[in-house]
N, C-alpha and C positions, 0 to 999 in steps of 0.2 A: 858634783860630789855627792856621793850616797852616804848613807848612815854609817857604814862600816869605816869609811875614810875618816869621818867625823869622830868616830869613837877611837880609831887608832890614833888620831892627833890629840885627844884628850888623854887617852891612857897608852903611851908609847911602850910601857914595861909589859903590859897585859899580852899574853900569848893566847892566840885565838885556840879554843876548844877544837878538837875532832868534831867535824858535823857528820851526823848519821843522815843517810838518805831517808826521805819520808817514807812512811809505811805504806806498802803497796795496797793500791786499792783492791778490795776483794772483788772476785770475778763474778759473783751472784749476789743478788739482793738479800741482806740479813734481815730477817723479820723477828719481831718481838716475841711473838707466840712460839711455843715449843713444837719442834718435829715429832712426830710419834713413830718410834721403831719398835716393830713388833715380830714375831717370829710365828710361821705357820708351816704345816705340811700340805702340799698339794699333790695329789697323785703318789703319795709315800715319798715324795721328796722334800727336803727342808728348803724353806726361802725366808729371807728377811724383808720386810715391807717398810718403807718410810713412807709416811703420810703427812699431810698438813702443811706443806709448802705453798704458799701463796704467792709466789713470785710469776714471772712471765715464763711462758712456754719454753723460750730459748734457754732462759736461766735453768729450769728444771731439766732440760736435755743436757745442758752442760754438767750440772751437778751429777746425773745418772752417769755420764760418760767418765767423769773423775773417780766416782766410786768404783765402777767396774774396771777402770784401768789400774787403780790403786790396789784391789784386790785380785786382779787377774781372773775375774770370772765373769759369767754371762749374767745378762739382766736385761730389764726392759722398763720404760716409761709408759704406764697406761692408766686411764682414769684419775689422773693426779696423784699417782702413787709409784713410787720407786720400787721395783721388785728386782732384788738380787738373789742370784742361786747360791745356796748355802745358808749357815747360821752364822752370820758376822755381825750380829747385834752389838757385842761389846767393841768390836774394832770400828765398827761404822759410827757408834757414839762418840768415841774417842777422837775420831777425825773429824766429824761435824762440829765438835766442841772446839777443836783447835782452828777450825775456820770461823768460828764466831757464832755459831747457831746454839739455840737452847734445844736440848734433846731430852724426851721423855720415854723411858723405857715402858711399854704395855706387855703384860702377860708374864709367864714364869721366869 
């Protein structure tokens, strides 16, 4: 007899509340230090750079892939920085905050 059965015996008129599934575990390691999101132009084309992630390379690649797919743009992961083609600072910051990261905007 488990605890729920014992509680049903003690409180027969109580209706069990609807149980919510546990919150899904994030796919990435969430760090305490903020990620730095900045904007640059290289060869005249705008890019967004996300730096400061200290997780494993596999997590970094998953995060890069998720950002690229979410915004349907090209990009890469080089030298511990995620490079996204185009100026997506605001949208990337909102997405990363929803994922649980602390984000800091650098530059104009």
